[in-house]
N, C-alpha and C positions, 0 to 999 in steps of 0.2 A: 577345176575338178568337175567331172561329169555328174549330172543330177542322178540321184538314186532314190527310187520311189518304192515303198513297201506298204501299200494300203492294207487294211484289215477287212475291207468290204469289196464285193464285186463292183458296186457302183463307183467306189473310189478308183478302182483300176480302170474302169471304162472311161471315167472322166479324164484320167491321165492320157489314155490312148486317144481321146478325142482332141486333145490339145496339140500333140506333137508326135512324130514318129519316135518309137522307143524300141529297145531290145527287150523282149519278154524273157525272163529268167525264172526257172523252177528248179529242176534237179541239176541242170547245167552239165550233165555228163556228155552231151553232144555239143553243147554251146561252147564250152571252154576249149575242147580240142580243135574246133573250127576257127578259133580266134588266134590270129597270128601275133600274139603278144602275151604279156603276163597278166594283163587286165582287160576287161571289156571296155570298149570305147563308146562314147556317146551316152545319152540318157538310158537308164536301165529301169525296167518295171519288174520288180520281184513279186511274184504272185503267191509265194509260199505262206504269207501271213493271212490269207483268206481262208478261214476254216471251212467255209461252205464248199470249197472246191476240192476238198480231199475226202475220200471215202467211197465205199460201194454200197448202194442201196437198191431196194426193189420198189418200183413205183408202177402201180397198175399192171403188175405181171412182168414188166420189163426190168432189165438190170441197168442201172446207171453207174458209170465209173467216172468219178470227178476228175477234173483236169490235172490236179496235183497228186493223184493217187499213185503211189510208188509200186514198183514191181514186187517188193516185199509185201506190201498190202494185199496184192493180188494173191500171192502164194499163201498167205495166212487166212484169207477170206473163206467163209463157208459158201461155196457156190455149187450149182448143179454140175453133174458129170460132163455136160456139154462144154464146160469151161476148163476141163482138164488140160486141153491143148494149150490154153492161154497160160495156165500155171506151169506147164512143162516148158513153154517158151520163156516164161519169166525166169526160170532157173538157168536159162542159157544166156541171159543178158549180162555179159561181163562177169565181174566178180561180185561177191556178196555186198561189198561197199557200193558198187554201181547199182545193184538191185535196191539197196536201201535209199539211194538218192534219186535215181532215174525214174521218170514218170511215164505212164502209158501214153498220155497225150503228147508228151515231148517226143516219144518214139515216132509217132505218126507225123507230127509237125516238122520233124527233121527230114522226113520224106526220103530216107535212104532206100534204094532198091533192096538192100539186105536187112531191113528192119525186121527183127524177129517177131514183133507183135502184129505186123500187117497181115500175113496170111491167116492167122488165127482169128483176128477181128473181122476180116473179110468173110471167112467161113461162118461167122456168127451174125452175118447181115448187119454189121455195126453201122451206126449213123453218128455223125459228128454234130454236136450242138455248139453253135457259134453265137456270140453276143457282141454287140457294140452299144454305144450310148443311144443309138437311134432305134435299134430293133434286135430281135433274135431270129435265127434261121437254123435249119437242119439240113445236112447233106449226107447222102450215102458215102461211106468211107472211100470207096473207089472213085467217087467224083470229087472228093475233097483233096486227095493226093493225086495230082494230075501229071506228074513227071518227076525225074530225079531232082530232089531238093526244091520241088515246086508244090505249092498247095493253092487252094482256092481262097485263102484268107485275103480279105480286102483291108486297106488301111483303116485303122481304128477298131479292128475286130480281134477277138480273143476266143480261143476254144475253151468252153466251160465244162464239157463232159462228152463222154462216148456212151451211147445207149445201145442196148441189145434188145430187139423185140422179143416178145414172149415166145413166139413160135420157134425161134432159134435157140431157146434155152432148153429144148428137149433133146434127148439122145445122149450119146457118148462121143468122145473125141480123142484125137491123138495128134501130136506134133512131132515131126522128125526133121533133122537137118543134117546136111553133109558138109564137112569142112576139111581143111588140110590136117587138122588135129581135133581132139575131142572137146577141149574146153578153150574159152577165150578166143574165139575164132570168128571171122566173117564168113558167112555161108557161101558155098558154091551153089547149093540148092536147098530149099526148105519147103515142107508141105504141112498143111493143116487139113484134117479130115474130121467131119462131124457126121455121124450116122444116127438117124432116128429109126430104130427097127422095132416092129410090132408083129408078133406072131410069126417070126422068122422071115418077114418081108420088109424091105426097105421102104419106109414111109416118106422119108425126106433125107436129102444128103447135101452137105456143104463141103466143097473141095476147093482149096486155094493153094497156089504155088508162089513162093517168094524167091528173091535173089536170082531169078532166071530172066526177068524182063525189067524194063524201066520202072514198072509199077507192079505190085503183087497182082496176080490174075485169078479170078474165079473161073472155074472150069464148068460153066453152066450146061453145055451140051453133054458132058460126061455125067454131071449130076442127074440130068434128065434120063440118061441111059440107065443109071443105077436105080432110080426110083421105080418101085414095083417089082424089083428083082428079088429072088430068094437070097438071104444073107449067106447061105452056103456057096462057096466058090465065087464070091462077089468080085474078087480082085482080077479074075480072068477077063472082065470087061474093060479093064484099064490097060489099054495097049499103048506102046510107045508112039504109034502113029496118031492116036487120038489125043494124047497129051501134047505132042509136038505141034499138032494143028491148032491148039488153043494158045500156044505161047509164041512170043517173039524173042527167043533166047538170045542173050547178049554174049559177046566175046570180051573177055578181059584177062588180066594177068592170072586169075585163079582158074579159069576154064573157058573152053570155047562153047559156042551155042549148041551143037549136036550133043556134046557130052552132058551139058546141063539138061537138055530135054530128056535124054535117056535116064539120067539120075533122078529127075523129078518123077518120071513114070515109075521107076523102081521104088522110090520112097513112098509114093502113093499106094502102090500095091502092098508094101510092108505095113503101112499104117492101117489100111483096110483089113488086112489079115489079123493085125493085133486086136482090132475091135470086134472081129467076127469069129476069131479063134482064140478065146481067152487063154487056153492052155499054152498056145504058142507064145503069147505075150509074156506069160509068167516064166517061161523056160529060160 
């Protein structure tokens, strides 16, 4: 019978990781579907017993999301409007049962190109906190996920939290996705937009696209274009050409690359309009 470990401290988990390779388990909503069998094989490290890894807190102005924090936890948390897009994405992550079990950190560790949380966290300048028995380190999210089903985790390492810097907690936000149906669907394209508007002028912008490339993409050139612009008519600056230039859209059974690029541009325009034209969003 394979060894099963469920420590109640982070140090206990790191000690297990230092001894041997193990399968790390939390919500298991991605882990079990990927397992070609009725049970997990090999040693398993269940981190759900570590109380300190669950919850959302504010530390020195930054927001810290613990590794075993569920999507339901995100939905229920009192967070600034900049996190509205993450809450909107949380409500799109499968069924309510999946939202209750699935974790935000598991969503990024699974490293699916269509992970709903990725563009939202990218637009929030998220960083990933990583620990091992030897040390801790932090990586920008888009350096942590470096390909389909690939992350920068080294042997013996565990994601302990996702952190959002104070600057990115300002403004309002919107998440939109396109799929073959409205619910319980893998996206063809998804976007996350955060706008910090002061006095009718864009002070800061965060734009990210998911499900169109191997890894979610921040549209930094387009963000620079929007910064300093009047909020009125802002979406006109988001052209199909500008979005396509920032992406490497993939072809698969759900859609081809050109369609994905066009869809991403349209979703971005709609999200920006929703944030700058409240009457339109309420209609």
